[in-house]
C-alpha positions as CSV (number, residue, x, y, z in Angstrom):
1,M,26.7,-0.9,1.3
2,R,24.9,1.7,-0.7
3,M,24.8,-0.1,-3.8
4,L,23.9,-2.9,-2.4
5,A,20.8,-1.0,-1.2
6,L,20.4,0.6,-4.5
7,S,21.1,-3.3,-6.2
8,S,17.7,-4.3,-4.6
9,V,15.8,-1.3,-4.9
10,A,16.3,-2.7,-8.5
11,A,15.9,-6.0,-8.9
12,L,12.6,-5.0,-6.5
13,G,11.6,-2.3,-9.3
14,G,11.9,-5.2,-11.4
15,A,9.9,-7.5,-9.8
16,L,7.5,-4.8,-9.2
17,A,7.2,-4.3,-13.2
18,L,6.3,-7.7,-14.0
19,N,4.2,-8.0,-11.1
20,A,2.4,-4.4,-12.6
21,T,2.1,-6.0,-16.4
22,N,-1.4,-8.3,-15.0
23,S,-4.6,-6.2,-15.8
24,A,-7.1,-8.3,-13.7
25,I,-6.6,-6.9,-10.0
26,S,-6.3,-10.5,-7.6
27,P,-6.8,-10.5,-4.5
28,E,-3.0,-12.3,-4.1
29,A,-2.5,-8.3,-5.8
30,Q,-4.3,-6.2,-3.8
31,A,-1.6,-7.8,-0.8
32,Q,1.1,-7.7,-2.8
33,D,0.0,-3.5,-3.3
34,E,1.5,-3.1,0.7
35,P,4.8,-4.6,0.9
36,A,5.7,-2.6,-2.5
37,A,4.6,1.0,-1.0
38,S,6.3,-0.3,2.2
39,I,9.6,-0.7,0.2
40,I,9.0,2.4,-2.1
41,A,8.5,4.3,1.3
42,V,11.6,3.2,2.6
43,Q,13.5,3.9,-0.6
44,I,12.5,7.2,-0.2
45,R,12.7,7.9,3.9
46,K,16.5,7.2,3.2
47,Q,16.8,9.8,0.5
48,G,15.4,12.7,3.3
49,F,11.2,13.1,1.9
50,A,8.4,11.9,4.8
51,C,6.0,9.4,4.3
52,D,4.6,9.2,7.4
53,K,2.8,5.8,6.3
54,A,2.5,4.4,3.2
55,K,-0.8,3.4,2.7
56,G,-0.6,2.2,-1.1
57,A,1.5,2.2,-4.7
58,D,-0.1,2.1,-8.2
59,R,2.1,1.9,-11.2
60,D,1.9,5.2,-13.4
61,P,1.7,3.5,-17.1
62,S,2.1,6.5,-18.7
63,A,5.1,7.4,-17.1
64,S,6.7,4.2,-16.9
65,S,8.7,2.4,-19.4
66,P,9.4,-1.8,-19.7
67,D,13.1,-1.6,-17.4
68,I,12.2,2.1,-15.2
69,P,9.2,1.7,-14.0
70,V,7.0,4.8,-11.6
71,W,5.1,4.3,-8.6
72,I,2.3,7.0,-7.1
73,L,3.2,6.9,-3.3
74,D,0.3,7.2,-1.2
75,C,1.7,8.7,2.4
76,G,-0.4,9.4,4.8
77,N,1.1,13.0,4.8
78,A,1.9,13.5,1.1
79,S,2.0,11.2,-2.5
80,Y,5.2,10.9,-5.0
81,R,5.7,10.1,-7.9
82,V,8.6,7.3,-7.8
83,Q,10.4,6.2,-10.6
84,L,13.1,3.5,-9.7
85,V,16.3,3.6,-12.1
86,P,18.7,0.6,-11.2
87,N,21.9,0.8,-9.5
88,M,21.2,4.6,-9.0
89,A,18.6,6.5,-6.4
90,A,15.2,6.9,-6.9
91,K,13.5,9.9,-8.7
92,V,11.1,11.2,-6.2
93,E,8.9,14.4,-7.4
94,K,6.0,15.3,-4.4
95,L,2.4,15.3,-5.5
96,D,0.1,18.5,-5.0
């Protein structure tokens, strides 16, 4: 069951990375950010991090690579840098 969940996160990471390559922010892209934030928030909660309400997720292009996306997740109570690694748990760093 855990491998299935991690595979889903890896697939999401790839899909989010493809969506993030579009430099123009369209209303459709903004609408996609909300579900991405919710999905990433669920993943970090499963790993023991607190995320009261996912407000948004923005890709961090300077920390990302083509196959490993890094997201800045804004929660109501904290912000996190989340690296989505295929077939592994996400690497999460709490930001001040």
